[in-house]
Steps between C-alpha positions, in 0.01 A plus 500: 500500500187632327539859378176571317246365253472648150213406268447177694869400500688475831837677508744350750847595616760233568755591767781428253403823323616712793879452452451548126310825566783618726750415227302694238470799732875492568575481125273797429640705789859430395419615148308812598751622761748579224305813408290572808532544875440183702154603629384566144667183372332287768159652420553434129609143578194435715263634234683311228488175697124527556437578132732216395298242691178664381628434147561134584149478646358657183691239297351214702152655499519500123552122507232444764223712350558374147498141628170558681359666188578177313333280759805383697492459877736755654561451871748770599794721413808463720782752509824332607879509477522473121206726415149364476303194400136453403366171632244333273336163552395436144668481161419690184262333258686613189841625386344840437387534862839380622676758282283795602513426874879465485567800276282750684743523795802623300267725302386664826865546599571670167198725551627590848843572352347727238288685757798555731699617200234758416494619862878531497493702179217738584597550867781735399253712302207513737632481857694756705878473474546362852250220438555428133847345531414239771171404329669474163783282636271262689261463206786460252661223703166320542441528125825315427443246777155410362633467147785275618255286699271468197787394276640254756155350555468439126809278490365167361539270799248381758397614755554849354217654300710452188509128576121494514482693174736239352282225642191651341674520162627142521157382616349660190766352270520151651141468624643342815487710816707269719778472245501879463521534879798264517689686228435839662611365837822360349567842346446646847760264642748604230437865590539424871829318443625797298414742781676280756814492282473876453489548877798276559696673224416846640647403836811351338570803284401787730581343835345675797382786279286257302394286795157657545408492132635149462304368794187671369528332160579170673188526719278589204644212299442248778145627548423466128653151494282390790187651343573337163543163672166553672339558160651175371364314802160657444510383138570146615213517750263635233589207275445257787159645584375524143160332468479401866207563735488598864410143598839386367680689778240458773504121511279300737279720712477434875197319641238743631361471853155593626449829683390321821757223471662435844871562477597181681353257247717575199871521431579851370815383324310232314215734415732772374711254300814712534323834471479771762125572481210256541176603322186513715152461348158587639181293498435602141840372389629850418844609614461688828869566561819321597678377809878538525679170564750681723222615733363146520841357582546757777178399675520275805310170453249596770429827318437315174234285663307808611524698177386473139628631167266798542708625795819534292332604177674764288277675245631517145248723321765769455741274311528508119341209309648283228324221311659158461474533123634857484835559333777423747634855457181632659574288806853639524382858436245468783790511746639825357310717750505488877335158525705186560203265447223457242166324490470219249164439333355266243183590320455799730509298823795568732687181589807594702769760563858462375796707615774668304759273659313188384476629143869600503589150620295346219661733246847400619407132464364567151824670395702211641297208365281646226200317649188640665250361750148572375262630765252253645242548767424280800176471688446670834568293807 
């Protein structure tokens, strides 16, 4: 769910955040009710919860804005069960950029902790007695929470910020980004395994009293393990795609048909050659749009005889464009938005449209066999 847009970056809320927000509010309320009436404690908990997630958003905005400042493509920030994540569809060009983008998040958390600490300290001096105590307690707790989050995020294991700082340092030392990524991800898996064991041990030692804390550490550990594995898979994919062009994943392009081509004189399956969209060209040979094979198959034979490709034409001017000789990562990144199809061009002339499913299928085959099918074009029928 989209919440807002800040400096060109979408901020989204995943539904998994809601139970976590309820848990945080309950934790705050349980803590504050020790020294305050329940209405006051609930108000303090609500304010504290909002400011807590505002701190997480500030942390992620630090990553996002610094990444954009350094020329990286930032798509969105998502707040979810385990905090927040900044989604970027590009990699840093240097270890320095990697380090700064990773380190700025914990630095923002430390700044937030310091600011809340100052508020907590000066509230007792500047605010009326009835207001000073609640404000001081909320700000003091948020100060410690932000400091703890900053320290935890700096633990050297991917996907934590500390893992990315470690990756930047190893990249600088080894001059090998992929090797640095693998080492940081392995450190992340070691950290995740430790948290899982900590959770299990907490339940064994404390029994029901330690059940909640144990399950929490177990969930965090499993999440970090999964994320570290994803980084390892991404490293393997990066190695596989190194030096490849878009044409290596696109393969043979479908045969184009003329705009006024009667639909009953060609076989859509043969023309599409296993693809879902048949390119349609005008009299000048330029791509006019596409016809979906599914729509052709659904037509009754008598309807095909009376209709041409023009009648089922789908315009594609709104789709992103990728050149056959572009880096294959540009082809994959083109699907990162709302589009599930891209136009393919060669020398500026659009040739066809390929779908995300077709590219994913080709990528799976590449991972399995290590071989690619270079794109070729076929004349219009």
